[in-house]
Phi, psi and omega in degrees: 000325186284319187299311179297327178292317178299317180296327181281329182279345182297331185282354181284134182279149175089006181281127178271317183208141177237126180235129181239139178230127180234135177217180181293116178081007182204146176210142180216147177233124181251129180247132174246125185260159179289159179293136178096355179285139176292109185291327178296316178292324178296319178297320178296320179294320180294317179298319180295319179295321179292322177297323181288333184270351183303317180297342181268358179276159178303150183295326183269012180275153178285168179293125179291147180238153178240123182233141176273129182242120175225169178292337182288336185266013178283330183236127178291147178270343180206134176241123184245124180256129175251122183209167179146181180277066181229150180296153182297321181295324179292318179294318180296320180298315179293320180298321180290324176295318177295319178301314180296320181287320182292322181289353175280348178273143183291335181286338185262125178280308178199162178232117177265141180250116177264135182091000180277148176236135182290146177285142174225159175246119181266131175247107182262110186270139175270113184300322182294320179292322177299315181295324180293330178265002179071038181241168173223173185294332179296324178297318179295316182298312181296320181295315182291318182294324181285337181258012180226074180202164176257120185267121177284129183245029177088214181212163179242128179255114182266358184096331176258356182160174179226151180220150183281152180240128179232141179256111181285134176217066184237160177281135179255343180206169178294329180298324179298324179288316182297325183272005181290121181286140180256309181202169175260127176243087186073242177260002183258138178263122178271123180250174179296324180295341179281338186237357184211164174249130184246131180212157178271144180206186178244154172289164175297139185294139175255341177215154182234145176221125179225143181220124183057035177079006182243146176301141184219162172239128184249129175259116176261111185264126178244132183273159177281148181300134178091353180272158181284124183291323180293317179295321179297315180295320180295323178295315181297316180294324179295319178296318181292320178297321177294321178294326180293334181276350181285161181286342181278355181276123179295141182294330182276354182276123182251158181235135177218133179268105183278341179209132179224105182289342181286343180295323178294320179293319178296325178295318179293322177296320178295318178298319178297316180296317180295320180296319180295312181296319179295318180296315180297316182295312182294318181295318180296317180297316181294317184288325176299319182289334186255311189252342179114171186288327183295313178294321179297323178296319179297318180293316180298332177275325186291323183293303177294330177295324178294319178295318180297320178296320178297319178293323178294319178297319177299318180294318180293328180278356179077020180266150179262156178274101181252189183299320181295318180295316179299316179297320179295319179294321178297319179289332181288344180300316179299318179295320180295317180296314180299312181294320181296318181293315181298314184292313181293323179293322179294315180297320180293321179295320178296324179290325176292335177281358177099005179287143178303147183301317180297319178294323179294319178294320179296317177295325181296328181292334185251357185292321184294314179292321180294322179294319180294320179295320180295322179294324179290321183294333180294335182262354179283135175284146177269127183248143174221151184266123182247146177222158178226148181153184182243144178067218182270000183251127180265131178276329181211154180235149180210152175258117182256141181256132179233152181271000000 
């Protein structure tokens, strides 16, 4: 299974590394692309290559899938639990509709359903009826498997691009299976419904979800890399609230958000806001008591103005406010307070010494940088070039350090 996929994927541009893993009953190929590659185009190329390689895969293999893997999709940003005194099929049906609708938004990468069981169609064969028609179970199995597949019919090249063509030949309902002809018995056509019972059912569960002692279905919503986590959560909650107001929503079905990743971000934003307000208030009170209202007004404007300028620069650069940016802004509050007090106190002292206001303001603009430079220079060693030798010719050179 791996070799034909690898051969088809080699032609895709921008691949940095390809890793394939094969085991009993499973195979996967992981592609790592170079920095700067258009991921949307890369995903389209990979899907096209996988579609072309499907006819070369074993007949009994499952349909191959293509999934985007990023660091952002390791942890869901929101977990939604659906539970209540409702049948399992009804909850699963609503969960799948929500999954399909949520994955249509660009902010949402994927939605995983925990506690879901895949639908299956069970064909229960009657051995006596099979024997009366001269059939066996192998005939039924081969007939159903050959008539339930998607046949690849090549591709069409329009000159502007090419796309694969597939002929669907799958069952759409239980009636299609029941009416499937098996053989001719004289003038009578023997169908699957004559020798077997067909019914819909679920696969054996692979995961379980329970909430408050009741069976539940959990939707794990994962955001796309670079998208706003708060905006993503608000979109998901709006979609769920709208679905609850529809007439198709069962009255006994309840919704509970078991995990909300945006709460941590909102907490950090609140901490940043509180730190800024506290810093401005304390600094203004201290400076009013020592230097006067005019200097305090300048400091009170400079601190929030500096933060606003930093956020504007981030927005113009196309960068998002993530955890690292929030932590940096919180740490920058102390530097802003320290710098504002030192600069304003220096300018006020120079004005009391009789220096012109413009000259004091000009000196105030450079005092912080000049003071930092002076502090660094105090720790720099002084180097001088020494030589030894006779006359005008030096035999050796050395770098000597002096205090």
